Every structure is written in C-alpha cells, then in structure tokens.
C-alpha positions in Angstrom: -73.0 78.7 40.7 -72.1 76.7 43.8 -69.9 79.2 45.6 -71.7 78.5 48.9 -71.3 74.7 48.6 -68.5 73.0 50.6 -66.3 70.8 48.4 -66.9 67.1 49.2 -63.3 66.1 48.5 -60.1 67.2 50.2 -57.7 69.4 48.3 -55.3 67.4 46.1 -51.8 68.9 45.8 -51.3 66.7 42.7 -54.2 68.2 40.8 -53.2 70.3 37.8 -55.8 72.8 36.5 -54.9 74.1 33.0 -56.8 76.5 30.7 -56.3 75.3 27.1 -58.2 78.2 25.5 -60.9 80.7 26.3 -63.5 77.9 26.3 -61.7 74.9 27.7 -60.3 74.0 31.1 -58.9 70.6 32.1 -58.4 69.1 35.5 -55.6 66.4 35.6 -54.8 64.0 38.3 -52.7 60.8 38.8 -54.6 57.5 38.5 -53.3 54.0 38.2 -55.5 51.3 36.7 -55.8 48.4 39.2 -53.3 50.4 41.3 -50.5 49.4 39.0 -50.7 50.8 35.4 -50.4 54.7 35.3 -53.4 55.9 33.2 -54.0 59.3 34.7 -57.5 60.9 35.2 -59.1 64.0 33.8 -62.2 66.1 33.8 -62.9 68.7 31.1 -65.0 71.8 31.4 -66.3 73.7 28.4 -67.7 77.2 28.6 -70.4 77.3 26.0 -71.3 80.4 23.9 -74.4 81.1 26.1 -72.1 81.4 29.1 -73.1 78.1 30.8 -70.7 75.3 31.4 -70.6 71.7 30.1 -68.4 69.3 32.2 -67.3 65.8 31.8 -66.8 65.1 35.5 -64.2 62.4 36.2 -62.2 63.5 39.2 -63.1 64.4 42.8 -64.7 67.8 43.4 -62.0 69.5 45.4 -62.0 73.1 46.8 -59.8 74.3 44.0 -62.0 72.5 41.4 -65.1 74.1 42.9 -63.5 77.6 42.9 -62.4 77.3 39.3 -65.7 76.0 38.1 -67.5 78.8 39.9 -65.3 81.3 38.2 -66.0 79.8 34.7 -69.8 80.0 34.9 -73.0 78.2 35.9 -72.9 74.5 35.4 -75.7 73.4 33.0 -74.6 70.0 31.8 -72.9 67.2 33.8 -71.7 64.3 31.6 -70.7 60.7 32.6 -68.4 59.8 29.8 -68.9 56.0 30.2 -70.2 53.4 32.6 -66.9 53.3 34.5 -66.4 57.0 34.9 -69.2 57.8 37.3 -67.4 57.6 40.6 -67.6 61.3 41.2 -70.7 62.2 39.2 -72.9 62.5 42.4 -70.4 64.9 44.0 -71.0 67.3 41.0 -74.7 66.8 40.9 -75.0 67.5 44.7 -73.1 70.7 44.2 -75.0 71.7 41.0 -78.4 70.2 41.5 -80.1 72.2 38.7 -77.6 70.9 36.1 -78.8 68.2 33.6 -77.2 64.8 33.9 -76.2 62.7 30.9 -75.6 58.9 31.4 -74.7 55.8 29.4 -77.4 53.2 29.8 -75.5 51.2 32.4 -74.7 54.4 34.3 -78.3 55.3 34.7 -79.1 51.8 35.9 -76.6 52.3 38.7 -78.2 55.7 39.7 -81.6 54.2 39.6 -80.6 51.3 41.8 -79.1 53.7 44.4 -82.2 56.0 44.3 -80.1 58.9 43.1 -82.0 59.9 40.0 -83.7 63.3 40.0 -87.5 63.1 40.5 -87.9 65.3 37.4 -87.1 63.1 34.4 -86.4 66.2 32.3 -83.2 66.7 34.5 -81.4 63.6 33.0 -80.8 61.9 29.7 -80.0 58.2 29.2 -77.9 57.4 26.1 -78.6 54.0 24.5 -81.8 53.1 26.3 -83.7 50.7 24.0 -81.1 50.9 21.2 -79.3 48.2 19.5 -75.5 48.1 19.9 -73.8 50.8 17.9 -77.1 52.3 16.8 -77.2 56.1 16.5 -79.5 57.9 18.9 -80.8 61.4 18.8 -78.2 63.8 20.0 -79.5 65.6 23.1 -77.1 68.5 22.6 -78.3 69.5 19.1 -81.1 71.5 20.7 -79.7 72.4 24.1 -76.4 73.8 22.7 -77.4 74.5 19.1 -75.0 71.8 18.0 -72.0 73.4 19.8 -71.6 70.0 21.5 -72.1 66.8 19.5 -72.2 63.3 20.8 -71.6 59.8 19.5 -72.8 56.9 21.6 -70.9 53.6 21.3 -73.4 51.9 23.5 -73.1 48.2 24.1 -70.8 47.8 21.1 -68.0 48.9 23.5 -67.4 47.3 26.9 -67.7 50.5 28.9 -70.5 52.0 26.9 -68.5 55.1 26.0 -69.8 58.3 24.5 -67.6 60.6 22.5 -68.2 64.3 22.5 -67.1 67.1 20.1 -66.9 70.7 21.0 -67.3 72.1 17.5 -66.0 75.7 17.8 -62.6 74.5 19.1 -62.5 71.3 17.0 -62.0 69.2 20.2 -62.9 65.6 20.8 -63.5 64.6 24.4 -63.5 61.0 25.4 -62.7 58.5 28.1 -61.6 55.0 27.2 -62.0 55.1 23.4 -58.4 56.3 22.9 -55.5 56.5 25.3 -52.3 58.6 24.9 -49.9 57.1 27.4 -47.7 57.8 29.3 -49.8 60.3 31.2 -47.0 62.8 31.7 -49.1 65.9 32.6 -51.3 64.0 35.0 -48.2 62.9 36.9 -46.3 66.2 36.8 -46.9 66.8 40.6 -46.7 63.2 41.7 -43.7 61.3 43.1 -45.0 58.1 41.5 -43.8 57.1 38.0 -45.9 57.9 35.1 -45.0 55.0 32.9 -44.3 51.2 32.9 -41.4 49.9 30.9 -42.4 48.0 27.8 -46.0 49.0 28.1 -46.9 52.7 28.4 -45.1 53.9 25.3 -46.9 51.3 23.3 -50.3 52.6 24.3 -50.2 55.7 22.1 -52.6 56.3 19.3 -52.0 54.1 16.3 -49.5 51.6 17.9 -50.3 48.0 17.3 -50.8 47.3 21.0 -53.2 50.2 21.3 -55.1 49.0 18.2 -55.4 45.5 19.6 -56.4 46.8 23.0 -59.3 48.9 21.6 -60.3 46.0 19.3 -60.4 43.7 22.3 -62.7 46.0 24.2 -65.3 46.0 21.5 -68.2 43.5 21.9 -69.0 40.9 19.3 -70.8 43.7 17.4 -67.8 44.9 15.5 -70.1 46.5 12.9 -71.7 48.6 15.6 -68.3 49.7 16.9 -67.2 50.5 13.3 -70.4 52.6 12.8 -69.8 54.7 15.9 -66.1 55.1 15.2 -67.0 56.3 11.7 -69.5 58.9 13.1 -66.6 60.3 15.1 -64.3 60.2 12.1 -66.8 62.3 10.2 -66.5 65.2 12.7 -64.1 68.1 12.1 -61.6 67.9 15.0 -57.9 68.5 15.4 -57.5 68.1 19.2 -58.3 65.2 21.5 -58.7 65.5 25.3 -58.6 62.0 26.6 -59.3 61.0 30.2 -56.1 58.9 30.2 -52.9 60.4 28.9 -51.7 63.7 27.5 -53.8 66.0 25.4 -53.2 65.7 21.6 -53.1 69.3 20.6 -53.0 68.8 16.9 -53.2 65.9 14.4 -56.0 64.3 16.4 -58.0 63.1 13.4 -55.1 61.0 12.2 -54.6 59.7 15.7 -58.2 58.5 15.7 -58.1 57.0 12.2 -54.8 55.2 13.0 -56.2 53.8 16.3 -59.4 52.5 14.7 -57.7 51.2 11.5 -58.6 47.6 12.5 -62.3 48.4 12.4 -62.1 50.3 9.1 -59.8 47.8 7.4 -61.1 44.5 8.7 -64.8 44.9 8.3 
C-alpha cells in the first residue's frame, strides 16, 4: 500500500466516496464535457477475493482517495477504461508502481511516446494490439483473478477504444463511455454548478432515442465489430452498472444495456 506516498492532487471538497458493498467503492466528482455539458467523473475500486484491489482510475489521486485506497488493500491492477480516460493513470501508477497496468491500444501508444511504460513488459497489458476492430482478445483477468473480473474490448470498433469490465461476484458492469446515465446527480451533489442541461441531460439516459443515436454515432464503420462486442457484454450476468458518467444503475442494468444497444442488435 502507498501510505507513505504524498497525494499528487490537492483535496477536492466536491469528491464523494461511497462504498456500495463489501467489495465496491466509488469515487465521484463533477466533470463537464468541453466545460459545458455536465457528465460527471468516477473511479471504481474493487476489492478482490484474494484481498488485492482492482481500480478503474479516472479521477485525481487526492489525499482522501489515497487514504481510502490504502484502507481497502494493496493495489494490484490499474485499469485505463478507454483511450480518453488516462489523464490520471500515471498518478496512480507512480503511487503504486508494483501494480499491473491495463491499456487500450491507443492508450499504450501515448504512454510509449511519453516514455512512461514500465521497463518490465510483464507489468502492463495492451488490449487490442494487432487485433481487427471488434475482435475478441484473450482476457488478461481470467488467470490473474480466476475470472472474478472479465473484460470485453471494443477496440477500434468504438471511437474511444473502450473496454467493459464485469465483476462477476457482485454482477456489476463497469464502463466509461459505452453507456451514460445522465444527469449525473451524485457526482454533482457537493457542487454549486448545475448537474443538467435543459432539453439534453434527461434524454441521455439508457434506452432513450438520443442516447441510442449518440452511441451509434460513436461506433466506427465497423458496426459488426461493435455489435459483436456489445453482444459479449450482453451475454454476461449483471444487474448493476457503474458508469463513469452519470448515476449508478443499481438494478435492471441488463435491460438498460440491451435498450441502449438496440440499434446494433436490430439493424445488423
């Protein structure tokens, strides 16, 4: 654990840390896309059955975040959810240098260009390297977590090269830009800024026509690859979704996923 490490980011009075169950802790903060649209931001930490911690790191590593993580357990896996959610990954790796990193293909290209990759190649995993869009790749978590965590790489079939993750014991899907649940009420609970935009935010919920169109537009020309990855996720057993952007869907999450991706399932 990194109890002796100084937090690289200042304390954020708007940060909300919430324990969802004995395994799952979320870290929610305000975030506005392009400084205008309230999306919210969130990291998710999972305490695995071996006592180690898996974290999708997507917010600054503040003192309270560092303290909370140190109380949960040793960080073993640091995940970059997609190519656009790596802004704070290095903060976490600097604090937990023995943890293994997991990147989308474009994310690892960024780290390589900046000279940040660990010298030991066994300390990182690149999703999608050498794969065709939407093609399934070997799941790195099958062996390292005994299947407790599962992953589905959308690769270049999706604009941000997102990877979806399942925590099987709690039936929880964890993802970044693959599904939104706006407005982000929890992420703005401690903020004086508004959490929604009129005529937009409430139409960016799972299954709404605008949300369906938005997700469809973010897919590449390889709609078959996008469909295949979405179907892999649909085949998982989950009832909760923890999105990076918007409120947690505590139950009924499978239906939310199927409704949001109906255009891929119906139009292909």
